[in-house]
PyMOL Python script that loads the backbone (N, CA, C, O; Angstrom):
from pymol import cmd

cmd.read_pdbstr("""\
ATOM      1  N   UNK A   1     149.354 -22.208 253.311  1.00  0.00           N
ATOM      2  CA  UNK A   1     148.451 -21.058 253.163  1.00  0.00           C
ATOM      3  C   UNK A   1     147.215 -21.563 253.575  1.00  0.00           C
ATOM      4  O   UNK A   1     146.748 -22.570 253.041  1.00  0.00           O
ATOM      5  N   UNK A   2     146.582 -20.906 254.559  1.00  0.00           N
ATOM      6  CA  UNK A   2     145.223 -21.223 255.042  1.00  0.00           C
ATOM      7  C   UNK A   2     144.088 -20.435 254.567  1.00  0.00           C
ATOM      8  O   UNK A   2     144.194 -19.210 254.631  1.00  0.00           O
ATOM      9  N   UNK A   3     143.053 -20.935 254.115  1.00  0.00           N
ATOM     10  CA  UNK A   3     141.901 -20.384 253.558  1.00  0.00           C
ATOM     11  C   UNK A   3     140.945 -20.184 254.617  1.00  0.00           C
ATOM     12  O   UNK A   3     140.549 -21.154 255.263  1.00  0.00           O
ATOM     13  N   UNK A   4     140.501 -18.913 254.877  1.00  0.00           N
ATOM     14  CA  UNK A   4     139.438 -18.549 255.851  1.00  0.00           C
ATOM     15  C   UNK A   4     138.082 -18.894 255.370  1.00  0.00           C
ATOM     16  O   UNK A   4     137.684 -18.547 254.257  1.00  0.00           O
ATOM     17  N   UNK A   5     137.336 -19.613 256.254  1.00  0.00           N
ATOM     18  CA  UNK A   5     135.772 -20.032 255.862  1.00  0.00           C
ATOM     19  C   UNK A   5     135.138 -18.815 255.557  1.00  0.00           C
ATOM     20  O   UNK A   5     135.348 -17.770 256.172  1.00  0.00           O
ATOM     21  N   UNK A   6     134.287 -18.953 254.519  1.00  0.00           N
ATOM     22  CA  UNK A   6     133.143 -17.835 254.327  1.00  0.00           C
ATOM     23  C   UNK A   6     132.220 -17.754 255.452  1.00  0.00           C
ATOM     24  O   UNK A   6     131.886 -18.757 256.082  1.00  0.00           O
ATOM     25  N   UNK A   7     131.843 -16.696 255.690  1.00  0.00           N
ATOM     26  CA  UNK A   7     130.939 -16.562 256.983  1.00  0.00           C
ATOM     27  C   UNK A   7     129.549 -17.075 256.468  1.00  0.00           C
ATOM     28  O   UNK A   7     129.135 -16.742 255.358  1.00  0.00           O
ATOM     29  N   UNK A   8     128.874 -17.858 257.266  1.00  0.00           N
ATOM     30  CA  UNK A   8     127.513 -18.347 256.778  1.00  0.00           C
ATOM     31  C   UNK A   8     126.477 -17.318 257.177  1.00  0.00           C
ATOM     32  O   UNK A   8     126.514 -16.696 258.239  1.00  0.00           O
ATOM     33  N   UNK A   9     125.498 -17.179 256.191  1.00  0.00           N
ATOM     34  CA  UNK A   9     124.429 -16.204 256.388  1.00  0.00           C
ATOM     35  C   UNK A   9     123.462 -16.932 257.273  1.00  0.00           C
ATOM     36  O   UNK A   9     123.294 -18.150 257.219  1.00  0.00           O
ATOM     37  N   UNK A  10     122.771 -16.035 258.174  1.00  0.00           N
ATOM     38  CA  UNK A  10     121.887 -16.599 259.110  1.00  0.00           C
ATOM     39  C   UNK A  10     120.427 -16.606 258.481  1.00  0.00           C
ATOM     40  O   UNK A  10     119.452 -17.108 259.041  1.00  0.00           O
ATOM     41  N   UNK A  11     120.413 -16.007 257.290  1.00  0.00           N
ATOM     42  CA  UNK A  11     119.010 -16.168 256.562  1.00  0.00           C
ATOM     43  C   UNK A  11     119.159 -16.362 255.072  1.00  0.00           C
ATOM     44  O   UNK A  11     120.267 -16.285 254.541  1.00  0.00           O
ATOM     45  N   UNK A  12     118.104 -16.603 254.422  1.00  0.00           N
ATOM     46  CA  UNK A  12     117.956 -16.615 253.106  1.00  0.00           C
ATOM     47  C   UNK A  12     117.452 -15.336 252.412  1.00  0.00           C
ATOM     48  O   UNK A  12     116.281 -14.965 252.484  1.00  0.00           O
ATOM     49  N   UNK A  13     118.358 -14.730 251.775  1.00  0.00           N
ATOM     50  CA  UNK A  13     117.953 -13.455 251.094  1.00  0.00           C
ATOM     51  C   UNK A  13     116.628 -13.134 250.456  1.00  0.00           C
ATOM     52  O   UNK A  13     115.924 -12.145 250.658  1.00  0.00           O
ATOM     53  N   UNK A  14     116.410 -14.186 249.620  1.00  0.00           N
ATOM     54  CA  UNK A  14     115.023 -14.000 248.811  1.00  0.00           C
ATOM     55  C   UNK A  14     113.984 -13.961 249.864  1.00  0.00           C
ATOM     56  O   UNK A  14     113.158 -13.049 249.828  1.00  0.00           O
ATOM     57  N   UNK A  15     113.938 -14.885 250.828  1.00  0.00           N
ATOM     58  CA  UNK A  15     112.856 -14.989 251.904  1.00  0.00           C
ATOM     59  C   UNK A  15     112.989 -13.861 252.691  1.00  0.00           C
ATOM     60  O   UNK A  15     111.901 -13.398 253.032  1.00  0.00           O
ATOM     61  N   UNK A  16     113.915 -13.290 253.075  1.00  0.00           N
ATOM     62  CA  UNK A  16     114.027 -11.900 253.883  1.00  0.00           C
ATOM     63  C   UNK A  16     113.259 -10.788 253.076  1.00  0.00           C
ATOM     64  O   UNK A  16     112.446  -9.990 253.541  1.00  0.00           O
ATOM     65  N   UNK A  17     113.684 -10.900 251.764  1.00  0.00           N
ATOM     66  CA  UNK A  17     113.019  -9.819 250.849  1.00  0.00           C
ATOM     67  C   UNK A  17     111.488  -9.930 250.645  1.00  0.00           C
ATOM     68  O   UNK A  17     110.757  -8.940 250.657  1.00  0.00           O
ATOM     69  N   UNK A  18     111.086 -11.088 250.472  1.00  0.00           N
ATOM     70  CA  UNK A  18     109.696 -11.427 250.280  1.00  0.00           C
ATOM     71  C   UNK A  18     108.885 -11.051 251.543  1.00  0.00           C
ATOM     72  O   UNK A  18     107.762 -10.570 251.388  1.00  0.00           O
ATOM     73  N   UNK A  19     109.360 -11.230 252.717  1.00  0.00           N
ATOM     74  CA  UNK A  19     108.892 -10.894 254.043  1.00  0.00           C
ATOM     75  C   UNK A  19     108.800  -9.518 254.344  1.00  0.00           C
ATOM     76  O   UNK A  19     107.897  -9.064 255.047  1.00  0.00           O
ATOM     77  N   UNK A  20     109.720  -8.818 253.826  1.00  0.00           N
ATOM     78  CA  UNK A  20     109.947  -7.360 254.000  1.00  0.00           C
ATOM     79  C   UNK A  20     108.870  -6.708 253.006  1.00  0.00           C
ATOM     80  O   UNK A  20     108.313  -5.664 253.345  1.00  0.00           O
ATOM     81  N   UNK A  21     108.583  -7.309 251.804  1.00  0.00           N
ATOM     82  CA  UNK A  21     107.576  -6.707 250.913  1.00  0.00           C
ATOM     83  C   UNK A  21     106.236  -6.807 251.591  1.00  0.00           C
ATOM     84  O   UNK A  21     105.431  -5.879 251.520  1.00  0.00           O
ATOM     85  N   UNK A  22     105.973  -7.974 252.282  1.00  0.00           N
ATOM     86  CA  UNK A  22     104.642  -8.281 252.838  1.00  0.00           C
ATOM     87  C   UNK A  22     104.467  -7.191 254.032  1.00  0.00           C
ATOM     88  O   UNK A  22     103.440  -6.523 254.151  1.00  0.00           O
ATOM     89  N   UNK A  23     105.490  -7.097 254.826  1.00  0.00           N
ATOM     90  CA  UNK A  23     105.397  -6.195 255.994  1.00  0.00           C
ATOM     91  C   UNK A  23     105.121  -4.804 255.381  1.00  0.00           C
ATOM     92  O   UNK A  23     104.240  -4.118 255.902  1.00  0.00           O
ATOM     93  N   UNK A  24     105.765  -4.360 254.375  1.00  0.00           N
ATOM     94  CA  UNK A  24     105.497  -2.949 253.858  1.00  0.00           C
ATOM     95  C   UNK A  24     104.067  -2.942 253.368  1.00  0.00           C
ATOM     96  O   UNK A  24     103.310  -2.027 253.689  1.00  0.00           O
ATOM     97  N   UNK A  25     103.679  -3.950 252.592  1.00  0.00           N
ATOM     98  CA  UNK A  25     102.192  -3.811 252.255  1.00  0.00           C
ATOM     99  C   UNK A  25     101.231  -3.609 253.445  1.00  0.00           C
ATOM    100  O   UNK A  25     100.345  -2.754 253.422  1.00  0.00           O
ATOM    101  N   UNK A  26     101.442  -4.408 254.449  1.00  0.00           N
ATOM    102  CA  UNK A  26     100.851  -4.284 255.663  1.00  0.00           C
ATOM    103  C   UNK A  26     100.929  -2.985 256.247  1.00  0.00           C
ATOM    104  O   UNK A  26      99.876  -2.457 256.606  1.00  0.00           O
ATOM    105  N   UNK A  27     102.020  -2.388 256.396  1.00  0.00           N
ATOM    106  CA  UNK A  27     102.208  -1.049 256.973  1.00  0.00           C
ATOM    107  C   UNK A  27     101.594   0.000 256.058  1.00  0.00           C
ATOM    108  O   UNK A  27     101.365   1.130 256.489  1.00  0.00           O
ATOM    109  N   UNK A  28     101.335  -0.335 254.855  1.00  0.00           N
ATOM    110  CA  UNK A  28     100.753   0.777 254.029  1.00  0.00           C
ATOM    111  C   UNK A  28      99.186   0.590 253.972  1.00  0.00           C
ATOM    112  O   UNK A  28      98.532   1.039 253.031  1.00  0.00           O
ATOM    113  N   UNK A  29      98.665  -0.038 254.937  1.00  0.00           N
ATOM    114  CA  UNK A  29      97.263  -0.197 255.041  1.00  0.00           C
ATOM    115  C   UNK A  29      96.656  -1.360 254.140  1.00  0.00           C
ATOM    116  O   UNK A  29      95.444  -1.408 253.932  1.00  0.00           O
ATOM    117  N   UNK A  30      97.480  -2.230 253.648  1.00  0.00           N
ATOM    118  CA  UNK A  30      97.001  -3.359 252.954  1.00  0.00           C
ATOM    119  C   UNK A  30      97.160  -3.349 251.517  1.00  0.00           C
ATOM    120  O   UNK A  30      96.723  -4.280 250.841  1.00  0.00           O
ATOM    121  N   UNK A  31      97.810  -2.270 250.961  1.00  0.00           N
ATOM    122  CA  UNK A  31      98.182  -2.225 249.525  1.00  0.00           C
ATOM    123  C   UNK A  31      99.131  -1.322 249.168  1.00  0.00           C
ATOM    124  O   UNK A  31      99.222  -0.282 249.820  1.00  0.00           O
ATOM    125  N   UNK A  32      99.910  -1.547 248.178  1.00  0.00           N
ATOM    126  CA  UNK A  32     101.026  -0.639 247.804  1.00  0.00           C
ATOM    127  C   UNK A  32     101.442  -0.958 246.354  1.00  0.00           C
ATOM    128  O   UNK A  32     101.367  -2.093 245.885  1.00  0.00           O
ATOM    129  N   UNK A  33     101.880   0.106 245.683  1.00  0.00           N
ATOM    130  CA  UNK A  33     102.201   0.100 244.202  1.00  0.00           C
ATOM    131  C   UNK A  33     103.698  -0.765 244.119  1.00  0.00           C
ATOM    132  O   UNK A  33     104.422  -0.959 245.096  1.00  0.00           O
ATOM    133  N   UNK A  34     103.923  -1.138 243.006  1.00  0.00           N
ATOM    134  CA  UNK A  34     105.182  -1.582 242.807  1.00  0.00           C
ATOM    135  C   UNK A  34     106.382  -0.517 243.101  1.00  0.00           C
ATOM    136  O   UNK A  34     107.429  -0.797 243.686  1.00  0.00           O
ATOM    137  N   UNK A  35     106.044   0.678 242.613  1.00  0.00           N
ATOM    138  CA  UNK A  35     107.022   1.681 242.949  1.00  0.00           C
ATOM    139  C   UNK A  35     107.225   1.922 244.312  1.00  0.00           C
ATOM    140  O   UNK A  35     108.382   1.907 244.731  1.00  0.00           O
ATOM    141  N   UNK A  36     106.155   2.175 245.186  1.00  0.00           N
ATOM    142  CA  UNK A  36     106.319   2.223 246.625  1.00  0.00           C
ATOM    143  C   UNK A  36     107.100   1.063 247.299  1.00  0.00           C
ATOM    144  O   UNK A  36     107.963   1.225 248.162  1.00  0.00           O
ATOM    145  N   UNK A  37     106.680  -0.151 246.786  1.00  0.00           N
ATOM    146  CA  UNK A  37     107.460  -1.272 247.557  1.00  0.00           C
ATOM    147  C   UNK A  37     108.866  -1.251 247.116  1.00  0.00           C
ATOM    148  O   UNK A  37     109.660  -1.460 248.033  1.00  0.00           O
ATOM    149  N   UNK A  38     109.394  -1.048 245.925  1.00  0.00           N
ATOM    150  CA  UNK A  38     110.614  -0.932 245.589  1.00  0.00           C
ATOM    151  C   UNK A  38     111.393   0.142 246.385  1.00  0.00           C
ATOM    152  O   UNK A  38     112.495  -0.012 246.912  1.00  0.00           O
ATOM    153  N   UNK A  39     110.634   1.248 246.380  1.00  0.00           N
ATOM    154  CA  UNK A  39     111.351   2.392 247.333  1.00  0.00           C
ATOM    155  C   UNK A  39     111.545   2.008 248.597  1.00  0.00           C
ATOM    156  O   UNK A  39     112.670   2.028 249.098  1.00  0.00           O
ATOM    157  N   UNK A  40     110.404   1.590 249.294  1.00  0.00           N
ATOM    158  CA  UNK A  40     110.406   1.208 250.738  1.00  0.00           C
ATOM    159  C   UNK A  40     111.318   0.088 251.135  1.00  0.00           C
ATOM    160  O   UNK A  40     111.704  -0.027 252.299  1.00  0.00           O
ATOM    161  N   UNK A  41     111.653  -0.705 250.221  1.00  0.00           N
ATOM    162  CA  UNK A  41     112.467  -1.931 250.592  1.00  0.00           C
ATOM    163  C   UNK A  41     113.924  -1.689 249.981  1.00  0.00           C
ATOM    164  O   UNK A  41     114.837  -2.508 250.092  1.00  0.00           O
ATOM    165  N   UNK A  42     114.019  -0.573 249.382  1.00  0.00           N
ATOM    166  CA  UNK A  42     115.251  -0.292 248.633  1.00  0.00           C
ATOM    167  C   UNK A  42     115.817  -1.566 247.693  1.00  0.00           C
ATOM    168  O   UNK A  42     117.013  -1.838 247.586  1.00  0.00           O
ATOM    169  N   UNK A  43     114.809  -2.238 247.085  1.00  0.00           N
ATOM    170  CA  UNK A  43     115.033  -3.224 246.090  1.00  0.00           C
ATOM    171  C   UNK A  43     114.901  -2.679 244.806  1.00  0.00           C
ATOM    172  O   UNK A  43     114.197  -1.685 244.628  1.00  0.00           O
ATOM    173  N   UNK A  44     115.633  -3.340 243.703  1.00  0.00           N
ATOM    174  CA  UNK A  44     115.200  -2.869 242.404  1.00  0.00           C
ATOM    175  C   UNK A  44     113.875  -3.287 241.944  1.00  0.00           C
ATOM    176  O   UNK A  44     113.407  -4.336 242.387  1.00  0.00           O
ATOM    177  N   UNK A  45     113.202  -2.560 241.078  1.00  0.00           N
ATOM    178  CA  UNK A  45     111.746  -2.854 240.772  1.00  0.00           C
ATOM    179  C   UNK A  45     111.773  -4.120 240.147  1.00  0.00           C
ATOM    180  O   UNK A  45     110.943  -4.947 240.524  1.00  0.00           O
ATOM    181  N   UNK A  46     112.621  -4.438 239.211  1.00  0.00           N
ATOM    182  CA  UNK A  46     112.543  -5.988 238.811  1.00  0.00           C
ATOM    183  C   UNK A  46     112.611  -6.846 239.690  1.00  0.00           C
ATOM    184  O   UNK A  46     111.873  -7.825 239.582  1.00  0.00           O
ATOM    185  N   UNK A  47     113.470  -6.745 240.767  1.00  0.00           N
ATOM    186  CA  UNK A  47     113.557  -7.897 241.840  1.00  0.00           C
ATOM    187  C   UNK A  47     112.189  -7.854 242.708  1.00  0.00           C
ATOM    188  O   UNK A  47     111.636  -8.849 243.177  1.00  0.00           O
ATOM    189  N   UNK A  48     111.784  -6.622 242.822  1.00  0.00           N
ATOM    190  CA  UNK A  48     110.400  -6.507 243.718  1.00  0.00           C
ATOM    191  C   UNK A  48     109.336  -7.204 242.756  1.00  0.00           C
ATOM    192  O   UNK A  48     108.485  -7.928 243.273  1.00  0.00           O
ATOM    193  N   UNK A  49     109.352  -7.031 241.519  1.00  0.00           N
ATOM    194  CA  UNK A  49     108.224  -7.541 240.633  1.00  0.00           C
ATOM    195  C   UNK A  49     108.418  -9.085 240.547  1.00  0.00           C
ATOM    196  O   UNK A  49     107.395  -9.770 240.560  1.00  0.00           O
ATOM    197  N   UNK A  50     109.647  -9.706 240.459  1.00  0.00           N
ATOM    198  CA  UNK A  50     109.747 -11.069 240.407  1.00  0.00           C
ATOM    199  C   UNK A  50     109.321 -11.487 241.770  1.00  0.00           C
ATOM    200  O   UNK A  50     108.611 -12.492 241.725  1.00  0.00           O
ATOM    201  N   UNK A  51     109.529 -11.035 242.948  1.00  0.00           N
ATOM    202  CA  UNK A  51     109.132 -11.648 244.162  1.00  0.00           C
ATOM    203  C   UNK A  51     107.590 -11.518 244.198  1.00  0.00           C
ATOM    204  O   UNK A  51     106.938 -12.494 244.567  1.00  0.00           O
ATOM    205  N   UNK A  52     106.979 -10.396 243.844  1.00  0.00           N
ATOM    206  CA  UNK A  52     105.570 -10.333 243.964  1.00  0.00           C
ATOM    207  C   UNK A  52     104.848 -11.237 242.998  1.00  0.00           C
ATOM    208  O   UNK A  52     103.748 -11.704 243.294  1.00  0.00           O
ATOM    209  N   UNK A  53     105.532 -11.533 241.674  1.00  0.00           N
ATOM    210  CA  UNK A  53     104.716 -12.492 240.904  1.00  0.00           C
ATOM    211  C   UNK A  53     104.763 -13.955 241.548  1.00  0.00           C
ATOM    212  O   UNK A  53     103.766 -14.677 241.518  1.00  0.00           O
ATOM    213  N   UNK A  54     105.899 -14.336 242.097  1.00  0.00           N
ATOM    214  CA  UNK A  54     105.904 -15.482 242.946  1.00  0.00           C
ATOM    215  C   UNK A  54     104.944 -15.664 243.947  1.00  0.00           C
ATOM    216  O   UNK A  54     104.269 -16.693 243.981  1.00  0.00           O
ATOM    217  N   UNK A  55     104.807 -14.690 244.834  1.00  0.00           N
ATOM    218  CA  UNK A  55     103.985 -14.511 246.003  1.00  0.00           C
ATOM    219  C   UNK A  55     102.597 -14.413 245.426  1.00  0.00           C
ATOM    220  O   UNK A  55     101.702 -15.005 246.031  1.00  0.00           O
ATOM    221  N   UNK A  56     102.304 -13.741 244.331  1.00  0.00           N
ATOM    222  CA  UNK A  56     100.919 -13.752 243.826  1.00  0.00           C
ATOM    223  C   UNK A  56     100.566 -15.244 243.297  1.00  0.00           C
ATOM    224  O   UNK A  56      99.487 -15.798 243.508  1.00  0.00           O
ATOM    225  N   UNK A  57     101.524 -15.740 242.660  1.00  0.00           N
ATOM    226  CA  UNK A  57     101.089 -17.147 241.947  1.00  0.00           C
ATOM    227  C   UNK A  57     100.853 -18.144 243.274  1.00  0.00           C
ATOM    228  O   UNK A  57     100.053 -19.077 243.209  1.00  0.00           O
ATOM    229  N   UNK A  58     101.430 -17.929 244.178  1.00  0.00           N
ATOM    230  CA  UNK A  58     101.401 -18.897 245.524  1.00  0.00           C
ATOM    231  C   UNK A  58     100.196 -18.513 246.389  1.00  0.00           C
ATOM    232  O   UNK A  58      99.818 -19.297 247.260  1.00  0.00           O
ATOM    233  N   UNK A  59      99.482 -17.162 246.158  1.00  0.00           N
ATOM    234  CA  UNK A  59      98.268 -16.773 246.872  1.00  0.00           C
ATOM    235  C   UNK A  59      98.613 -15.996 248.117  1.00  0.00           C
ATOM    236  O   UNK A  59      97.711 -15.767 248.922  1.00  0.00           O
ATOM    237  N   UNK A  60     100.068 -15.489 248.389  1.00  0.00           N
ATOM    238  CA  UNK A  60     100.333 -14.565 249.350  1.00  0.00           C
ATOM    239  C   UNK A  60     100.221 -13.151 249.139  1.00  0.00           C
ATOM    240  O   UNK A  60     100.124 -12.326 250.047  1.00  0.00           O
ATOM    241  N   UNK A  61     100.239 -12.876 247.793  1.00  0.00           N
ATOM    242  CA  UNK A  61      99.915 -11.373 247.490  1.00  0.00           C
ATOM    243  C   UNK A  61      98.876 -11.533 246.454  1.00  0.00           C
ATOM    244  O   UNK A  61      98.606 -12.630 245.965  1.00  0.00           O
ATOM    245  N   UNK A  62      98.255 -10.349 246.101  1.00  0.00           N
ATOM    246  CA  UNK A  62      97.179 -10.215 245.020  1.00  0.00           C
ATOM    247  C   UNK A  62      97.619  -8.943 244.297  1.00  0.00           C
ATOM    248  O   UNK A  62      98.155  -7.997 244.876  1.00  0.00           O
ATOM    249  N   UNK A  63      97.370  -8.985 243.075  1.00  0.00           N
ATOM    250  CA  UNK A  63      97.303  -7.645 242.377  1.00  0.00           C
ATOM    251  C   UNK A  63      95.952  -7.069 242.247  1.00  0.00           C
ATOM    252  O   UNK A  63      95.087  -7.736 241.679  1.00  0.00           O
ATOM    253  N   UNK A  64      95.713  -6.030 242.663  1.00  0.00           N
ATOM    254  CA  UNK A  64      94.446  -5.380 242.781  1.00  0.00           C
ATOM    255  C   UNK A  64      94.101  -4.777 241.398  1.00  0.00           C
ATOM    256  O   UNK A  64      94.977  -4.689 240.538  1.00  0.00           O
ATOM    257  N   UNK A  65      92.888  -4.378 241.185  1.00  0.00           N
ATOM    258  CA  UNK A  65      92.377  -3.620 240.036  1.00  0.00           C
ATOM    259  C   UNK A  65      93.126  -2.454 239.711  1.00  0.00           C
ATOM    260  O   UNK A  65      93.230  -2.161 238.520  1.00  0.00           O
ATOM    261  N   UNK A  66      93.664  -1.742 240.578  1.00  0.00           N
ATOM    262  CA  UNK A  66      94.234  -0.525 240.231  1.00  0.00           C
ATOM    263  C   UNK A  66      95.804  -0.692 240.025  1.00  0.00           C
ATOM    264  O   UNK A  66      96.538   0.296 239.990  1.00  0.00           O
ATOM    265  N   UNK A  67      96.270  -1.963 239.892  1.00  0.00           N
ATOM    266  CA  UNK A  67      97.685  -2.514 239.702  1.00  0.00           C
ATOM    267  C   UNK A  67      98.501  -2.460 240.886  1.00  0.00           C
ATOM    268  O   UNK A  67      99.641  -2.922 240.833  1.00  0.00           O
ATOM    269  N   UNK A  68      98.064  -1.958 241.935  1.00  0.00           N
ATOM    270  CA  UNK A  68      98.663  -2.005 243.267  1.00  0.00           C
ATOM    271  C   UNK A  68      98.709  -3.595 243.679  1.00  0.00           C
ATOM    272  O   UNK A  68      98.101  -4.445 243.028  1.00  0.00           O
ATOM    273  N   UNK A  69      99.436  -3.871 244.739  1.00  0.00           N
ATOM    274  CA  UNK A  69      99.520  -5.105 245.425  1.00  0.00           C
ATOM    275  C   UNK A  69      98.887  -5.046 246.849  1.00  0.00           C
ATOM    276  O   UNK A  69      98.952  -4.106 247.642  1.00  0.00           O
ATOM    277  N   UNK A  70      98.281  -6.206 247.001  1.00  0.00           N
ATOM    278  CA  UNK A  70      97.724  -6.320 248.436  1.00  0.00           C
ATOM    279  C   UNK A  70      98.022  -7.696 249.133  1.00  0.00           C
ATOM    280  O   UNK A  70      98.563  -8.574 248.461  1.00  0.00           O
ATOM    281  N   UNK A  71      97.735  -7.902 250.294  1.00  0.00           N
ATOM    282  CA  UNK A  71      97.959  -9.123 250.944  1.00  0.00           C
ATOM    283  C   UNK A  71      96.956 -10.240 250.542  1.00  0.00           C
ATOM    284  O   UNK A  71      95.752 -10.047 250.371  1.00  0.00           O
ATOM    285  N   UNK A  72      97.606 -11.451 250.411  1.00  0.00           N
ATOM    286  CA  UNK A  72      96.759 -12.487 249.699  1.00  0.00           C
ATOM    287  C   UNK A  72      96.074 -13.198 250.819  1.00  0.00           C
ATOM    288  O   UNK A  72      96.388 -13.046 252.000  1.00  0.00           O
ATOM    289  N   UNK A  73      95.004 -14.081 250.337  1.00  0.00           N
ATOM    290  CA  UNK A  73      94.098 -14.766 251.185  1.00  0.00           C
ATOM    291  C   UNK A  73      94.914 -16.000 251.897  1.00  0.00           C
ATOM    292  O   UNK A  73      94.436 -16.481 252.924  1.00  0.00           O
ATOM    293  N   UNK A  74      96.094 -16.495 251.382  1.00  0.00           N
ATOM    294  CA  UNK A  74      96.801 -17.580 252.032  1.00  0.00           C
ATOM    295  C   UNK A  74      97.369 -17.115 253.327  1.00  0.00           C
ATOM    296  O   UNK A  74      97.674 -17.961 254.167  1.00  0.00           O
ATOM    297  N   UNK A  75      97.552 -15.739 253.587  1.00  0.00           N
ATOM    298  CA  UNK A  75      97.897 -15.356 254.782  1.00  0.00           C
ATOM    299  C   UNK A  75      97.142 -15.396 256.028  1.00  0.00           C
ATOM    300  O   UNK A  75      97.648 -15.273 257.143  1.00  0.00           O
ATOM    301  N   UNK A  76      95.782 -15.592 255.757  1.00  0.00           N
ATOM    302  CA  UNK A  76      94.819 -15.602 256.752  1.00  0.00           C
ATOM    303  C   UNK A  76      94.958 -16.769 257.545  1.00  0.00           C
ATOM    304  O   UNK A  76      94.952 -16.605 258.765  1.00  0.00           O
ATOM    305  N   UNK A  77      95.089 -17.975 257.067  1.00  0.00           N
ATOM    306  CA  UNK A  77      95.170 -19.195 257.979  1.00  0.00           C
ATOM    307  C   UNK A  77      96.375 -19.142 258.610  1.00  0.00           C
ATOM    308  O   UNK A  77      96.443 -19.672 259.719  1.00  0.00           O
ATOM    309  N   UNK A  78      97.535 -18.514 258.059  1.00  0.00           N
ATOM    310  CA  UNK A  78      98.724 -18.481 258.956  1.00  0.00           C
ATOM    311  C   UNK A  78      98.560 -17.617 260.010  1.00  0.00           C
ATOM    312  O   UNK A  78      99.017 -17.926 261.111  1.00  0.00           O
ATOM    313  N   UNK A  79      97.881 -16.409 259.812  1.00  0.00           N
ATOM    314  CA  UNK A  79      97.559 -15.528 261.017  1.00  0.00           C
ATOM    315  C   UNK A  79      96.735 -16.195 262.081  1.00  0.00           C
ATOM    316  O   UNK A  79      96.992 -16.120 263.283  1.00  0.00           O
ATOM    317  N   UNK A  80      95.660 -16.896 261.522  1.00  0.00           N
ATOM    318  CA  UNK A  80      94.740 -17.573 262.611  1.00  0.00           C
ATOM    319  C   UNK A  80      95.617 -18.687 263.296  1.00  0.00           C
ATOM    320  O   UNK A  80      95.509 -18.895 264.505  1.00  0.00           O
ATOM    321  N   UNK A  81      96.396 -19.326 262.585  1.00  0.00           N
ATOM    322  CA  UNK A  81      97.119 -20.383 263.461  1.00  0.00           C
ATOM    323  C   UNK A  81      98.077 -19.687 264.450  1.00  0.00           C
ATOM    324  O   UNK A  81      98.179 -20.173 265.576  1.00  0.00           O
ATOM    325  N   UNK A  82      98.742 -18.658 264.143  1.00  0.00           N
ATOM    326  CA  UNK A  82      99.677 -17.874 265.032  1.00  0.00           C
ATOM    327  C   UNK A  82      98.771 -17.344 266.140  1.00  0.00           C
ATOM    328  O   UNK A  82      99.253 -17.407 267.271  1.00  0.00           O
ATOM    329  N   UNK A  83      97.501 -16.814 266.014  1.00  0.00           N
ATOM    330  CA  UNK A  83      96.700 -16.352 267.053  1.00  0.00           C
ATOM    331  C   UNK A  83      96.276 -17.495 267.847  1.00  0.00           C
ATOM    332  O   UNK A  83      96.283 -17.307 269.063  1.00  0.00           O
ATOM    333  N   UNK A  84      95.924 -18.591 267.447  1.00  0.00           N
ATOM    334  CA  UNK A  84      95.556 -19.744 268.401  1.00  0.00           C
ATOM    335  C   UNK A  84      96.878 -20.114 269.234  1.00  0.00           C
ATOM    336  O   UNK A  84      96.811 -20.287 270.451  1.00  0.00           O
ATOM    337  N   UNK A  85      97.963 -20.216 268.593  1.00  0.00           N
ATOM    338  CA  UNK A  85      99.077 -20.640 269.383  1.00  0.00           C
ATOM    339  C   UNK A  85      99.208 -19.568 270.515  1.00  0.00           C
ATOM    340  O   UNK A  85      99.400 -19.958 271.667  1.00  0.00           O
ATOM    341  N   UNK A  86      99.111 -18.223 270.231  1.00  0.00           N
ATOM    342  CA  UNK A  86      99.382 -17.307 271.179  1.00  0.00           C
ATOM    343  C   UNK A  86      98.336 -17.343 272.343  1.00  0.00           C
ATOM    344  O   UNK A  86      98.625 -17.009 273.492  1.00  0.00           O
ATOM    345  N   UNK A  87      97.081 -17.781 271.950  1.00  0.00           N
ATOM    346  CA  UNK A  87      96.177 -17.782 273.075  1.00  0.00           C
ATOM    347  C   UNK A  87      96.295 -18.860 273.992  1.00  0.00           C
ATOM    348  O   UNK A  87      95.558 -18.870 274.978  1.00  0.00           O
ATOM    349  N   UNK A  88      97.232 -19.892 273.779  1.00  0.00           N
ATOM    350  CA  UNK A  88      97.399 -21.061 274.726  1.00  0.00           C
ATOM    351  C   UNK A  88      98.029 -20.591 275.918  1.00  0.00           C
ATOM    352  O   UNK A  88      98.268 -21.372 276.839  1.00  0.00           O
TER     353      UNK A  88
END
""", "prot")
cmd.dss("prot")
cmd.show_as("cartoon", "prot")
cmd.util.cbc("prot")
cmd.orient("prot")
């Protein structure tokens, strides 16, 4: 009896989800509520919140005064590096 190999994923689910959240924040003009993010990404609110807490702790997202989430300052040097590379 042979066992078929499990297909390998081409991506890491948590990274895909985190990037999807950042893309939604950007598409919403730079800020979005937890509810909006969960709805737009089709992720459970608890999962969305855990990912946002991690990204906030690392500086890639920020929680704003109105409790919505925005893009964090750590994204700026990444964008600048990408722009410099593109300009070559």
